[in-house]
N, CA, C and O atoms as a MOPAC input file, in Angstrom:
PM7 MOZYME 1SCF
protein

 N     -1.13600 1    37.20300 1   -45.12600 1
 C     -0.02200 1    38.10000 1   -45.19500 1
 C      1.24500 1    37.43500 1   -44.64800 1
 O      2.35000 1    37.80000 1   -45.04700 1
 N      1.10100 1    36.47800 1   -43.75300 1
 C      2.25200 1    35.78400 1   -43.20100 1
 C      2.67600 1    34.65400 1   -44.13300 1
 O      1.90300 1    33.73200 1   -44.39100 1
 N      3.90400 1    34.72700 1   -44.63500 1
 C      4.35600 1    33.64900 1   -45.52200 1
 C      4.64900 1    32.38700 1   -44.72500 1
 O      4.82600 1    32.43500 1   -43.50800 1
 N      4.69900 1    31.25700 1   -45.42700 1
 C      5.07900 1    30.01600 1   -44.76200 1
 C      6.54000 1    30.10500 1   -44.37400 1
 O      7.40900 1    30.35200 1   -45.21000 1
 N      6.79400 1    29.90000 1   -43.10700 1
 C      8.15900 1    29.99500 1   -42.60900 1
 C      8.90900 1    28.69700 1   -42.84700 1
 O      8.35400 1    27.61500 1   -42.65300 1
 N     10.15900 1    28.79400 1   -43.26400 1
 C     10.96600 1    27.56900 1   -43.31900 1
 C     11.15500 1    27.02000 1   -41.91000 1
 O     11.16100 1    27.77100 1   -40.93500 1
 N     11.30700 1    25.72600 1   -41.81500 1
 C     11.42200 1    25.07700 1   -40.51600 1
 C     12.63000 1    25.58300 1   -39.73900 1
 O     12.54300 1    25.79300 1   -38.52900 1
 N     13.75200 1    25.78000 1   -40.41500 1
 C     14.96400 1    26.23300 1   -39.72300 1
 C     14.76700 1    27.61100 1   -39.10900 1
 O     15.28700 1    27.89300 1   -38.02900 1
 N     14.01200 1    28.47400 1   -39.79600 1
 C     13.76400 1    29.81900 1   -39.27400 1
 C     12.83100 1    29.76600 1   -38.06900 1
 O     13.05200 1    30.45700 1   -37.07500 1
 N     11.80500 1    28.95800 1   -38.15900 1
 C     10.87100 1    28.83900 1   -37.04000 1
 C     11.57300 1    28.29500 1   -35.80000 1
 O     11.32900 1    28.76600 1   -34.69000 1
 N     12.44500 1    27.30300 1   -35.98500 1
 C     13.17000 1    26.73400 1   -34.85300 1
 C     14.14900 1    27.74500 1   -34.26900 1
 O     14.23300 1    27.89400 1   -33.05000 1
 N     14.88900 1    28.43900 1   -35.12700 1
 C     15.88200 1    29.41200 1   -34.66200 1
 C     15.23000 1    30.56800 1   -33.89500 1
 O     15.68000 1    30.93600 1   -32.81000 1
 N     14.17800 1    31.12600 1   -34.46600 1
 C     13.48400 1    32.23800 1   -33.81300 1
 C     12.84400 1    31.77300 1   -32.50600 1
 O     12.91500 1    32.47800 1   -31.49900 1
 N     12.22800 1    30.60700 1   -32.51400 1
 C     11.61100 1    30.07800 1   -31.29400 1
 C     12.64400 1    29.82600 1   -30.21100 1
 O     12.39100 1    30.09500 1   -29.03700 1
 N     13.80900 1    29.31000 1   -30.59300 1
 C     14.87000 1    29.05300 1   -29.62800 1
 C     15.35300 1    30.35800 1   -28.98600 1
 O     15.51700 1    30.42900 1   -27.76800 1
 N     15.57900 1    31.38700 1   -29.80800 1
 C     16.03500 1    32.66600 1   -29.26000 1
 C     14.98900 1    33.30600 1   -28.35500 1
 O     15.32700 1    33.86000 1   -27.30900 1
 N     13.72800 1    33.23500 1   -28.74900 1
 C     12.66800 1    33.80800 1   -27.91300 1
 C     12.54800 1    33.03300 1   -26.60200 1
 O     12.39300 1    33.63500 1   -25.53900 1
 N     12.61800 1    31.71800 1   -26.66800 1
 C     12.51400 1    30.89600 1   -25.46400 1
 C     13.68100 1    31.15100 1   -24.51900 1
 O     13.47100 1    31.33500 1   -23.32000 1
 N     14.91400 1    31.16500 1   -25.04000 1
 C     16.07900 1    31.42400 1   -24.19000 1
 C     16.03900 1    32.83700 1   -23.62000 1
 O     16.40600 1    33.05400 1   -22.46500 1
 N     15.59700 1    33.79300 1   -24.42600 1
 C     15.46600 1    35.15900 1   -23.93400 1
 C     14.44600 1    35.27100 1   -22.82000 1
 O     14.65900 1    35.98600 1   -21.84100 1
 N     13.34300 1    34.56700 1   -22.97000 1
 C     12.32000 1    34.58600 1   -21.92100 1
 C     12.82600 1    33.91800 1   -20.64600 1
 O     12.53300 1    34.38900 1   -19.54700 1
 N     13.58600 1    32.81900 1   -20.77500 1
 C     14.14800 1    32.15700 1   -19.59100 1
 C     15.14100 1    33.05800 1   -18.86400 1
 O     15.11900 1    33.13900 1   -17.63600 1
 N     16.01500 1    33.73700 1   -19.61300 1
 C     16.97900 1    34.63300 1   -18.97900 1
 C     16.28800 1    35.80900 1   -18.30300 1
 O     16.68400 1    36.22700 1   -17.21500 1
 N     15.26500 1    36.33700 1   -18.94300 1
 C     14.52500 1    37.44200 1   -18.34600 1
 C     13.81800 1    36.99300 1   -17.07800 1
 O     13.79500 1    37.71900 1   -16.08400 1
 N     13.24200 1    35.79800 1   -17.10900 1
 C     12.58100 1    35.26800 1   -15.92100 1
 C     13.58900 1    35.03400 1   -14.79400 1
 O     13.29400 1    35.31100 1   -13.63100 1
 N     14.77400 1    34.52700 1   -15.13100 1
 C     15.80500 1    34.31300 1   -14.11900 1
 C     16.23300 1    35.64100 1   -13.50500 1
 O     16.44500 1    35.72100 1   -12.29500 1
 N     16.36100 1    36.67900 1   -14.31900 1
 C     16.70300 1    37.99100 1   -13.79000 1
 C     15.62200 1    38.54500 1   -12.88300 1
 O     15.92200 1    39.14600 1   -11.85200 1
 N     14.37900 1    38.34800 1   -13.25600 1
 C     13.26700 1    38.82800 1   -12.41100 1
 C     13.20100 1    38.06000 1   -11.09800 1
 O     12.94600 1    38.65100 1   -10.04800 1
 N     13.42500 1    36.75600 1   -11.14400 1
 C     13.45200 1    35.97400 1    -9.90200 1
 C     14.62600 1    36.39900 1    -9.02100 1
 O     14.51600 1    36.39100 1    -7.79500 1
 N     15.73900 1    36.76700 1    -9.63700 1
 C     16.87300 1    37.26400 1    -8.86600 1
 C     16.53900 1    38.55400 1    -8.14500 1
 O     16.99700 1    38.77400 1    -7.02400 1
 N     15.75100 1    39.40700 1    -8.76900 1
 C     15.33400 1    40.63900 1    -8.10800 1
 C     14.47600 1    40.34900 1    -6.88100 1
 O     14.56000 1    41.05400 1    -5.87500 1
 N     13.66200 1    39.31800 1    -6.96700 1
 C     12.76500 1    38.98600 1    -5.86500 1
 C     13.49500 1    38.24100 1    -4.74600 1
 O     13.23400 1    38.48300 1    -3.56800 1
 N     14.40300 1    37.34200 1    -5.11000 1
 C     14.99900 1    36.44300 1    -4.12900 1
 C     16.20200 1    36.99900 1    -3.38000 1
 O     16.45000 1    36.58000 1    -2.25000 1
 N     16.95500 1    37.91900 1    -3.95900 1
 C     18.15000 1    38.41100 1    -3.27900 1
 C     17.75400 1    39.28600 1    -2.09400 1
 O     16.76700 1    40.02000 1    -2.15100 1
 N     18.53300 1    39.19800 1    -1.02700 1
 C     18.14400 1    39.83700 1     0.22600 1
 C     18.33300 1    41.35100 1     0.23100 1
 O     17.43600 1    42.07700 1     0.65900 1
 N     19.46000 1    41.83200 1    -0.22500 1
 C     19.69200 1    43.27100 1    -0.14500 1
 C     19.55400 1    43.90600 1    -1.51600 1
 O     19.78400 1    43.26800 1    -2.54300 1
 N     19.17900 1    45.15600 1    -1.51000 1
 C     18.95800 1    45.87500 1    -2.76900 1
 C     20.23900 1    45.99400 1    -3.57000 1
 O     20.20000 1    45.95100 1    -4.79900 1
 N     21.36500 1    46.14000 1    -2.90700 1
 C     22.62200 1    46.38500 1    -3.61000 1
 C     23.08600 1    45.15300 1    -4.36600 1
 O     23.73900 1    45.27400 1    -5.40300 1
 N     22.76200 1    43.97400 1    -3.86600 1
 C     23.04600 1    42.76200 1    -4.62600 1
 C     22.06500 1    42.59900 1    -5.77700 1
 O     22.40500 1    42.02700 1    -6.81300 1
 N     20.87600 1    43.09000 1    -5.60000 1
 C     19.85000 1    42.96500 1    -6.63400 1
 C     20.21600 1    43.71900 1    -7.90100 1
 O     19.83200 1    43.31000 1    -8.99600 1
 N     20.93600 1    44.78700 1    -7.77000 1
 C     21.19100 1    45.63700 1    -8.92500 1
 C     22.06000 1    44.93800 1    -9.95400 1
 O     21.74700 1    44.98300 1   -11.14400 1
 N     23.14100 1    44.29200 1    -9.53600 1
 C     24.10500 1    43.78200 1   -10.49900 1
 C     23.78800 1    42.39200 1   -11.02000 1
 O     23.95800 1    42.13900 1   -12.21300 1
 N     23.33600 1    41.48900 1   -10.17500 1
 C     23.15400 1    40.10700 1   -10.59100 1
 C     22.06300 1    39.92600 1   -11.65200 1
 O     22.34400 1    39.32800 1   -12.69100 1
 N     20.84600 1    40.40900 1   -11.44700 1
 C     19.79500 1    40.14700 1   -12.42200 1
 C     19.89400 1    40.99500 1   -13.68800 1
 O     19.26900 1    40.67500 1   -14.69900 1
 N     20.66900 1    42.06800 1   -13.63800 1
 C     20.73700 1    42.95400 1   -14.79400 1
 C     21.26500 1    42.23400 1   -16.01900 1
 O     20.76300 1    42.42700 1   -17.12600 1
 N     22.27200 1    41.40900 1   -15.82300 1
 C     22.84900 1    40.68200 1   -16.94900 1
 C     21.81600 1    39.74900 1   -17.56200 1
 O     21.72000 1    39.65400 1   -18.78600 1
 N     21.04100 1    39.06000 1   -16.72900 1
 C     20.03600 1    38.13000 1   -17.24200 1
 C     18.94100 1    38.83900 1   -18.01000 1
 O     18.53900 1    38.38700 1   -19.08300 1
 N     18.46000 1    39.93400 1   -17.47800 1
 C     17.36800 1    40.61800 1   -18.16900 1
 C     17.85900 1    41.31400 1   -19.42600 1
 O     17.13200 1    41.36800 1   -20.41800 1
 N     19.06800 1    41.84500 1   -19.41000 1
 C     19.59900 1    42.49300 1   -20.61300 1
 C     19.87600 1    41.47300 1   -21.70300 1
 O     19.55500 1    41.69900 1   -22.87000 1
 N     20.47500 1    40.34600 1   -21.32200 1
 C     20.73500 1    39.30800 1   -22.31600 1
 C     19.43600 1    38.69700 1   -22.82700 1
 O     19.32900 1    38.35600 1   -24.00500 1
 N     18.45800 1    38.55900 1   -21.95100 1
 C     17.16500 1    38.02000 1   -22.37500 1
 C     16.49300 1    38.93800 1   -23.38200 1
 O     15.98300 1    38.48700 1   -24.40800 1
 N     16.49800 1    40.22100 1   -23.08200 1
 C     15.93700 1    41.18600 1   -24.02500 1
 C     16.70800 1    41.21000 1   -25.33500 1
 O     16.12100 1    41.35700 1   -26.40700 1
 N     18.02900 1    41.06400 1   -25.24500 1
 C     18.85700 1    41.02600 1   -26.45300 1
 C     18.54800 1    39.82800 1   -27.32900 1
 O     18.51500 1    39.94400 1   -28.55400 1
 N     18.31900 1    38.66900 1   -26.70800 1
 C     17.97600 1    37.47500 1   -27.49100 1
 C     16.60800 1    37.61900 1   -28.14800 1
 O     16.41500 1    37.18300 1   -29.28300 1
 N     15.67800 1    38.21600 1   -27.45800 1
 C     14.35300 1    38.42300 1   -28.04900 1
 C     14.44200 1    39.41500 1   -29.21200 1
 O     13.80400 1    39.22000 1   -30.24700 1
 N     15.23200 1    40.47500 1   -29.04100 1
 C     15.43500 1    41.41800 1   -30.13900 1
 C     16.15400 1    40.76300 1   -31.31600 1
 O     15.84700 1    41.05500 1   -32.47200 1
 N     17.11400 1    39.87500 1   -31.02500 1
 C     17.81000 1    39.15100 1   -32.09300 1
 C     16.83800 1    38.25900 1   -32.86100 1
 O     16.89300 1    38.18800 1   -34.08800 1
 N     15.96000 1    37.58600 1   -32.14600 1
 C     14.95600 1    36.74400 1   -32.80700 1
 C     14.04900 1    37.58900 1   -33.69700 1
 O     13.72200 1    37.18700 1   -34.81400 1
 N     13.65000 1    38.74200 1   -33.21100 1
 C     12.80500 1    39.63700 1   -34.00000 1
 C     13.53200 1    40.13000 1   -35.24400 1
 O     12.95100 1    40.18500 1   -36.32800 1
 N     14.80800 1    40.48900 1   -35.08400 1
 C     15.58900 1    40.97800 1   -36.22300 1
 C     15.75400 1    39.88800 1   -37.28700 1
 O     15.62100 1    40.15700 1   -38.48100 1
 N     16.04200 1    38.66800 1   -36.85200 1
 C     16.19800 1    37.56100 1   -37.80400 1
 C     14.88400 1    37.27900 1   -38.51400 1
 O     14.85900 1    37.13000 1   -39.73600 1
 N     13.80800 1    37.20600 1   -37.77200 1
 C     12.50700 1    36.89600 1   -38.36700 1
 C     12.11300 1    37.93200 1   -39.41900 1
 O     11.76600 1    37.58000 1   -40.54600 1
 N     12.16900 1    39.20700 1   -39.04200 1
 C     11.72300 1    40.22600 1   -39.98100 1
 C     12.70100 1    40.45000 1   -41.12100 1
 O     12.29100 1    40.87000 1   -42.20300 1
 N     13.98700 1    40.17900 1   -40.90600 1
 C     14.94200 1    40.28600 1   -42.00300 1
 C     14.68800 1    39.21800 1   -43.05600 1
 O     14.80700 1    39.48400 1   -44.25200 1
 N     14.33900 1    38.01800 1   -42.62100 1
 C     14.09700 1    36.92500 1   -43.56900 1
 C     12.73100 1    37.06800 1   -44.23400 1
 O     12.62600 1    36.89200 1   -45.44800 1
 N     11.69700 1    37.37800 1   -43.48300 1
 C     10.35800 1    37.40900 1   -44.06500 1
 C     10.12800 1    38.63600 1   -44.94700 1
 O      9.35000 1    38.57300 1   -45.89900 1
 N     10.78900 1    39.73900 1   -44.64600 1
 C     10.61400 1    40.94400 1   -45.47200 1
 C     11.73600 1    41.10500 1   -46.49100 1
 O     11.72400 1    42.04300 1   -47.28800 1
 N     12.70700 1    40.19000 1   -46.46700 1
 C     13.81500 1    40.14700 1   -47.41700 1
 C     14.62800 1    41.43600 1   -47.45100 1
 O     15.14300 1    41.82400 1   -48.49900 1
 N     14.74000 1    42.08800 1   -46.31600 1
 C     15.60700 1    43.25500 1   -46.18200 1
 C     15.99700 1    43.36000 1   -44.72000 1
 O     15.24000 1    42.94800 1   -43.84000 1
 N     17.17800 1    43.91300 1   -44.45500 1
 C     17.59400 1    44.00300 1   -43.05000 1
 C     16.71700 1    44.96600 1   -42.25400 1
 O     16.29700 1    46.00600 1   -42.76300 1
 N     16.45500 1    44.61800 1   -41.03900 1
 C     15.65300 1    45.44600 1   -40.13700 1
 C     16.59300 1    46.03500 1   -39.09000 1
 O     17.23200 1    45.29700 1   -38.34000 1
 N     16.67700 1    47.35400 1   -39.03700 1
 C     17.60800 1    48.01200 1   -38.13200 1
 C     16.93900 1    48.54400 1   -36.86700 1
 O     17.62500 1    49.02600 1   -35.96500 1
 N     15.61000 1    48.46500 1   -36.78700 1
 C     14.92000 1    48.96100 1   -35.59600 1
 C     15.40600 1    48.24500 1   -34.33700 1
 O     15.65000 1    48.87700 1   -33.30800 1
 N     15.54300 1    46.92800 1   -34.42800 1
 C     15.95700 1    46.15300 1   -33.26900 1
 C     17.37900 1    46.49600 1   -32.84600 1
 O     17.68400 1    46.51500 1   -31.65400 1
 N     18.24500 1    46.76500 1   -33.80900 1
 C     19.62600 1    47.13200 1   -33.48400 1
 C     19.65100 1    48.46400 1   -32.74100 1
 O     20.40000 1    48.62600 1   -31.77700 1
 N     18.84500 1    49.40600 1   -33.18300 1
 C     18.78000 1    50.71200 1   -32.51900 1
 C     18.18800 1    50.56200 1   -31.11500 1
 O     18.68100 1    51.17600 1   -30.17000 1
 N     17.14800 1    49.76100 1   -30.97400 1
 C     16.54400 1    49.53000 1   -29.66100 1
 C     17.56900 1    48.90500 1   -28.72200 1
 O     17.70600 1    49.33500 1   -27.57600 1
 N     18.29100 1    47.88900 1   -29.20300 1
 C     19.28900 1    47.23100 1   -28.37100 1
 C     20.39200 1    48.20300 1   -27.95600 1
 O     20.85800 1    48.15900 1   -26.81700 1
 N     20.80900 1    49.07100 1   -28.86200 1
 C     21.84700 1    50.05500 1   -28.53200 1
 C     21.36800 1    51.00700 1   -27.43500 1
 O     22.11100 1    51.28100 1   -26.49200 1
 N     20.14400 1    51.51000 1   -27.54500 1
 C     19.62500 1    52.41900 1   -26.52500 1
 C     19.45400 1    51.72500 1   -25.17700 1
 O     19.76900 1    52.31000 1   -24.14000 1
 N     18.96600 1    50.50500 1   -25.17500 1
 C     18.79400 1    49.77100 1   -23.91700 1
 C     20.16000 1    49.49100 1   -23.28800 1
 O     20.32300 1    49.61900 1   -22.07500 1
 N     21.13400 1    49.11100 1   -24.10700 1
 C     22.47100 1    48.82900 1   -23.60500 1
 C     23.12100 1    50.06600 1   -22.99900 1
 O     23.82100 1    49.96700 1   -21.99200 1
 N     22.89700 1    51.21700 1   -23.59800 1
 C     23.50900 1    52.45200 1   -23.09400 1
 C     22.78100 1    52.96500 1   -21.85900 1
 O     23.43000 1    53.42800 1   -20.92000 1
 N     21.47700 1    52.89700 1   -21.83100 1
 C     20.72800 1    53.52200 1   -20.74500 1
 C     20.58200 1    52.65700 1   -19.50000 1
 O     20.41400 1    53.20300 1   -18.40900 1
 N     20.63900 1    51.34800 1   -19.61200 1
 C     20.44900 1    50.48600 1   -18.45100 1
 C     21.51000 1    50.69800 1   -17.36900 1
 O     21.14000 1    50.86500 1   -16.20600 1
 N     22.80200 1    50.70200 1   -17.68600 1
 C     23.78300 1    50.92000 1   -16.60600 1
 C     23.66500 1    52.28600 1   -15.94500 1
 O     23.85600 1    52.40200 1   -14.73500 1
 N     23.35800 1    53.30400 1   -16.70700 1
 C     23.21400 1    54.64700 1   -16.14000 1
 C     22.02700 1    54.68600 1   -15.18600 1
 O     22.12800 1    55.23400 1   -14.08800 1
 N     20.92200 1    54.11600 1   -15.59400 1
 C     19.73500 1    54.08500 1   -14.74600 1
 C     19.99800 1    53.31200 1   -13.46400 1
 O     19.61000 1    53.75800 1   -12.38400 1
 N     20.64900 1    52.16400 1   -13.56500 1
 C     20.93400 1    51.36400 1   -12.38100 1
 C     21.88900 1    52.07700 1   -11.43400 1
 O     21.73500 1    51.98700 1   -10.21600 1
 N     22.87500 1    52.78500 1   -11.98000 1
 C     23.80500 1    53.51900 1   -11.12900 1
 C     23.08400 1    54.62300 1   -10.36400 1
 O     23.30700 1    54.79200 1    -9.16500 1
 N     22.23000 1    55.36800 1   -11.04000 1
 C     21.48600 1    56.43400 1   -10.36900 1
 C     20.51300 1    55.86800 1    -9.33000 1
 O     20.34600 1    56.44500 1    -8.25500 1
 N     19.88400 1    54.76200 1    -9.64600 1
 C     18.97700 1    54.12300 1    -8.70000 1
 C     19.72400 1    53.62500 1    -7.46100 1
 O     19.24100 1    53.77900 1    -6.34000 1
 N     20.89800 1    53.03100 1    -7.66500 1
 C     21.69200 1    52.55200 1    -6.52900 1
 C     22.15900 1    53.70900 1    -5.66200 1
 O     22.12500 1    53.61100 1    -4.43500 1
 N     22.59300 1    54.80100 1    -6.27400 1
 C     23.03400 1    55.95700 1    -5.48900 1
 C     21.88800 1    56.56500 1    -4.68300 1
 O     22.07400 1    56.94200 1    -3.52600 1
 N     20.72000 1    56.66000 1    -5.28000 1
 C     19.56700 1    57.21600 1    -4.57000 1
 C     19.18100 1    56.32500 1    -3.38700 1
 O     18.85300 1    56.82200 1    -2.31000 1
 N     19.22200 1    55.01400 1    -3.59400 1
 C     18.87800 1    54.09800 1    -2.51500 1
 C     19.92200 1    54.11900 1    -1.41200 1
 O     19.57400 1    54.07500 1    -0.23200 1
 N     21.18600 1    54.18500 1    -1.77600 1
 C     22.25000 1    54.27100 1    -0.78500 1
 C     22.12600 1    55.55300 1     0.02700 1
 O     22.29500 1    55.53400 1     1.24600 1
 N     21.83400 1    56.65400 1    -0.63200 1
 C     21.63900 1    57.93000 1     0.06800 1
 C     20.46400 1    57.83900 1     1.03800 1
 O     20.56300 1    58.27700 1     2.18400 1
 N     19.35700 1    57.27000 1     0.57300 1
 C     18.18000 1    57.12000 1     1.43200 1
 C     18.48400 1    56.26900 1     2.64900 1
 O     18.09900 1    56.61500 1     3.76600 1
 N     19.17700 1    55.15200 1     2.43700 1
 C     19.49300 1    54.26300 1     3.56200 1
 C     20.45400 1    54.91900 1     4.54200 1
 O     20.35100 1    54.69700 1     5.74800 1
 N     21.38300 1    55.72200 1     4.04400 1
 C     22.30100 1    56.42500 1     4.95100 1
 C     21.58000 1    57.49800 1     5.75200 1
 O     21.86600 1    57.68700 1     6.93400 1
 N     20.65200 1    58.20000 1     5.12100 1
 C     19.89100 1    59.23400 1     5.82000 1
 C     19.01700 1    58.60600 1     6.90100 1
 O     18.87700 1    59.16400 1     7.99000 1
 N     18.43300 1    57.45500 1     6.60600 1
 C     17.59300 1    56.77000 1     7.58000 1
 C     18.41300 1    56.10500 1     8.67600 1
 O     17.84400 1    55.66300 1     9.67400 1
 N     19.74200 1    56.02000 1     8.52200 1
 C     20.59200 1    55.46600 1     9.54100 1
 C     20.58700 1    53.95200 1     9.60100 1
 O     20.70000 1    53.38000 1    10.68600 1
 N     20.45800 1    53.29300 1     8.46600 1
 C     20.45100 1    51.83300 1     8.43100 1
 C     21.79100 1    51.29600 1     8.92300 1
 O     22.84500 1    51.77500 1     8.50500 1
 N     21.75100 1    50.29600 1     9.81400 1
 C     22.96000 1    49.72300 1    10.38200 1
 C     23.71900 1    48.85000 1     9.38500 1
 O     24.92000 1    48.63600 1     9.54700 1
 N     23.04500 1    48.34800 1     8.36700 1
 C     23.68300 1    47.46900 1     7.39000 1
 C     24.54400 1    48.23200 1     6.38800 1
 O     25.40200 1    47.63800 1     5.73600 1
 N     24.32800 1    49.53000 1     6.26000 1
 C     25.02000 1    50.32800 1     5.25100 1
 C     26.18900 1    51.05900 1     5.90300 1
 O     25.98900 1    51.78700 1     6.87500 1
 N     27.41600 1    50.87900 1     5.38500 1
 C     28.54000 1    51.62500 1     5.95800 1
 C     28.40300 1    53.11400 1     5.66200 1
 O     27.96700 1    53.51800 1     4.58400 1
 N     28.78700 1    53.91400 1     6.64600 1
 C     28.73500 1    55.36100 1     6.47100 1
 C     29.91900 1    55.81800 1     5.63900 1
 O     30.95600 1    55.15700 1     5.59000 1
 N     29.74800 1    56.96200 1     4.98400 1
 C     30.81900 1    57.52500 1     4.16300 1
 C     31.98900 1    57.96000 1     5.03400 1
 O     31.81500 1    58.41300 1     6.16600 1
 N     33.17900 1    57.81100 1     4.47800 1
 C     34.35400 1    58.34600 1     5.16800 1
 C     34.36300 1    59.84900 1     4.99800 1
 O     34.12600 1    60.35500 1     3.90100 1
 N     34.63300 1    60.55600 1     6.06500 1
 C     34.63300 1    62.01700 1     6.03500 1
 C     35.80400 1    62.48900 1     5.26600 1
 O     35.99800 1    63.69500 1     5.11500 1

């Protein structure tokens, strides 16, 4: 069922998947290595989002060429991930900041009255 892939397509798709995996891995390592949670939120997000985007791009190119019609599933997935990731991170950061303030952490500045 799998047709023989042209060499240029195999190289292009492999390159996008490899770069996407490297960016995702860099983002995950950033989550582990950064000291405070608030720095963790912004730095690795770009790497993991771009990594996922490159993998989705590779999937879209592969299936568009092999099935000889454009594939829009990946575009819709990328749009939803792009829209929901910042909202989720903002809510997660606010919840963590609230928790740290309630616990009285010395590293977190208190709100101005």
